[in-house]
C-alpha positions as semicolon CSV with decimal commas, in nm:
position;residue;x (nm);y (nm);z (nm)
1;A;0,315;2,280;0,294
2;L;-0,038;2,331;0,406
3;R;0,001;2,092;0,705
4;K;0,319;2,273;0,826
5;T;0,128;2,620;0,792
6;V;-0,159;2,495;0,995
7;E;0,064;2,333;1,258
8;S;0,257;2,660;1,301
9;I;-0,070;2,861;1,328
10;V;-0,195;2,609;1,588
11;W;0,122;2,614;1,782
12;Y;0,108;2,996;1,816
13;A;-0,255;2,998;1,910
14;H;-0,206;2,873;2,273
15;A;-0,553;2,741;2,263
16;E;-0,724;2,398;2,207
17;V;-0,778;2,412;1,807
18;G;-0,950;2,200;1,568
19;V;-0,892;2,225;1,196
20;A;-1,015;2,023;0,889
21;I;-0,910;2,168;0,556
22;Q;-0,958;2,023;0,205
23;S;-0,904;2,201;-0,122
24;G;-1,178;2,206;-0,379
25;G;-1,017;1,908;-0,543
26;V;-0,875;1,624;-0,318
27;S;-0,491;1,702;-0,366
28;E;-0,453;1,915;-0,046
29;R;-0,569;1,839;0,295
30;S;-0,461;1,925;0,650
31;A;-0,607;1,836;0,985
32;F;-0,549;1,915;1,333
33;N;-0,776;1,774;1,611
34;A;-1,018;1,699;1,325
35;G;-1,184;1,418;1,513
36;K;-1,246;1,599;1,837
37;P;-1,570;1,763;1,913
38;F;-1,585;2,146;1,974
39;P;-1,902;2,351;2,077
40;M;-2,051;2,499;1,763
41;Q;-2,178;2,809;1,918
42;S;-2,368;2,994;1,639
43;V;-2,221;2,788;1,373
44;F;-2,518;2,544;1,430
45;K;-2,719;2,789;1,245
46;F;-2,576;2,664;0,921
47;P;-2,725;2,308;0,957
48;L;-3,043;2,456;1,092
49;A;-3,069;2,665;0,768
50;L;-2,999;2,364;0,566
51;A;-3,287;2,167;0,744
52;V;-3,528;2,464;0,696
53;L;-3,446;2,487;0,310
54;D;-3,469;2,110;0,289
55;R;-3,822;2,141;0,417
56;V;-3,891;2,438;0,178
57;D;-3,756;2,221;-0,108
58;K;-3,998;1,938;-0,015
59;G;-4,295;2,192;0,000
60;E;-4,343;2,146;0,364
61;L;-4,250;2,514;0,445
62;D;-4,286;2,840;0,234
63;L;-4,028;3,113;0,262
64;D;-4,305;3,370;0,200
65;A;-4,536;3,238;0,459
66;P;-4,614;3,472;0,748
67;V;-4,480;3,367;1,097
68;F;-4,660;3,544;1,385
69;L;-4,408;3,673;1,637
70;T;-4,524;3,694;1,987
71;P;-4,349;3,872;2,271
72;A;-4,264;3,542;2,426
73;D;-4,072;3,470;2,087
74;L;-3,856;3,776;2,126
75;L;-3,645;3,709;2,442
76;P;-3,456;3,979;2,610
77;D;-3,080;3,966;2,697
78;T;-2,968;3,779;2,383
79;H;-2,863;3,891;2,039
80;S;-3,163;3,960;1,827
81;P;-3,211;4,200;1,550
82;L;-3,562;4,060;1,503
83;R;-3,642;4,191;1,852
84;E;-3,483;4,527;1,770
85;K;-3,703;4,554;1,464
86;Y;-4,016;4,448;1,637
87;P;-3,963;4,508;2,009
88;E;-4,339;4,451;2,091
89;G;-4,395;4,151;1,878
90;H;-4,753;4,096;1,771
91;V;-4,642;4,094;1,405
92;S;-4,613;3,872;1,111
93;V;-4,304;3,837;0,932
94;S;-4,199;3,599;0,658
95;L;-4,006;3,288;0,707
96;R;-3,760;3,426;0,475
97;E;-3,691;3,730;0,708
98;I;-3,633;3,504;0,999
99;L;-3,405;3,289;0,796
100;I;-3,202;3,577;0,672
101;D;-3,171;3,757;1,011
102;T;-3,082;3,418;1,175
103;V;-2,814;3,326;0,905
104;T;-2,680;3,665;0,829
105;L;-2,712;3,846;1,156
106;S;-2,681;3,541;1,387
107;D;-3,028;3,617;1,540
108;N;-3,077;3,389;1,853
109;N;-3,447;3,446;1,870
110;G;-3,487;3,378;1,500
111;C;-3,276;3,059;1,549
112;D;-3,524;2,933;1,812
113;I;-3,834;3,029;1,605
114;L;-3,691;2,820;1,315
115;L;-3,614;2,539;1,566
116;R;-3,966;2,547;1,686
117;L;-4,119;2,535;1,332
118;L;-3,906;2,235;1,249
119;G;-3,994;2,055;1,570
120;G;-3,688;2,131;1,793
121;P;-3,321;2,066;1,782
122;Q;-3,363;1,692;1,750
123;T;-3,525;1,746;1,407
124;V;-3,208;1,934;1,287
125;D;-2,987;1,656;1,445
126;R;-3,192;1,370;1,248
127;Y;-3,150;1,583;0,934
128;V;-2,773;1,586;0,962
129;K;-2,752;1,231;1,073
130;G;-2,964;1,152;0,763
131;L;-2,691;1,284;0,552
132;R;-2,466;1,018;0,701
133;I;-2,265;1,275;0,886
134;S;-2,124;1,150;1,213
135;G;-1,943;1,365;1,466
136;M;-2,218;1,653;1,467
137;E;-2,472;1,687;1,740
138;I;-2,746;1,925;1,766
139;G;-2,919;1,909;2,098
140;A;-3,003;2,264;2,236
141;T;-3,173;2,586;2,161
142;E;-3,020;2,927;2,186
143;A;-3,256;2,997;2,487
144;E;-3,134;2,680;2,657
145;M;-2,767;2,763;2,606
146;H;-2,825;3,113;2,742
147;E;-3,004;2,987;3,049
148;F;-2,771;2,692;3,112
149;P;-2,411;2,755;2,966
150;E;-2,324;2,399;2,992
151;K;-2,582;2,319;2,715
152;Q;-2,337;2,477;2,453
153;F;-2,182;2,126;2,458
154;A;-2,512;1,980;2,334
155;N;-2,447;2,145;1,988
156;A;-2,096;2,008;1,892
157;A;-1,915;1,912;1,591
158;T;-1,578;1,763;1,489
159;P;-1,388;1,983;1,240
160;A;-1,410;1,673;1,008
161;A;-1,783;1,659;1,039
162;A;-1,828;2,044;0,969
163;N;-1,597;2,011;0,669
164;R;-1,800;1,698;0,521
165;L;-2,131;1,906;0,566
166;L;-1,976;2,199;0,397
167;R;-1,830;1,985;0,120
168;L;-2,184;1,832;0,055
169;F;-2,319;2,192;0,036
170;Y;-2,063;2,330;-0,206
171;Q;-2,090;2,009;-0,426
172;R;-2,465;2,111;-0,444
173;K;-2,588;1,774;-0,316
174;L;-2,824;1,895;-0,045
175;L;-3,062;2,162;-0,183
176;K;-3,258;2,253;-0,493
177;P;-3,083;2,519;-0,691
178;S;-3,300;2,807;-0,573
179;S;-3,238;2,715;-0,204
180;Q;-2,875;2,650;-0,263
181;E;-2,833;3,006;-0,428
182;L;-3,019;3,169;-0,149
183;L;-2,804;3,010;0,125
184;M;-2,485;3,076;-0,068
185;K;-2,586;3,435;-0,102
186;L;-2,657;3,458;0,267
């Protein structure tokens, strides 16, 4: 029944659609183009948040540590609640605030600040691959995607890979309880 429902939705969509659904148990599954990569757009902020919180859990980053924002960090012409709050920059904000705005408000500047703190998109890519998830690639910043639209394809995932990552998260296999609860809340 689930498969038939998904197929009817896909048929009416008149678009290229990829779906991977699995119930909390293993009894119900449905997939359509689940092995085809699609651009993640801002969805890549989820694996970014996981990689940041993994570093927090390892004691390498502190959510309450200040991060100094320069005017160069707050690029114009992109969605950025951080830039709206601190238009001139020259301010320290907590890593927690940047993470919250990136995850909950899809802040593109916050995303790139987090990527720089981690060492770039390739660090998030290595984190995901370290979880034995294939079919997901992280290879571009928001600024790169804004400047070169074809770069959006550098951040891509198959629906099956995205489903596996979400499943690991929901099974509480990735983060310490405090980080898990924070991201779940966000």
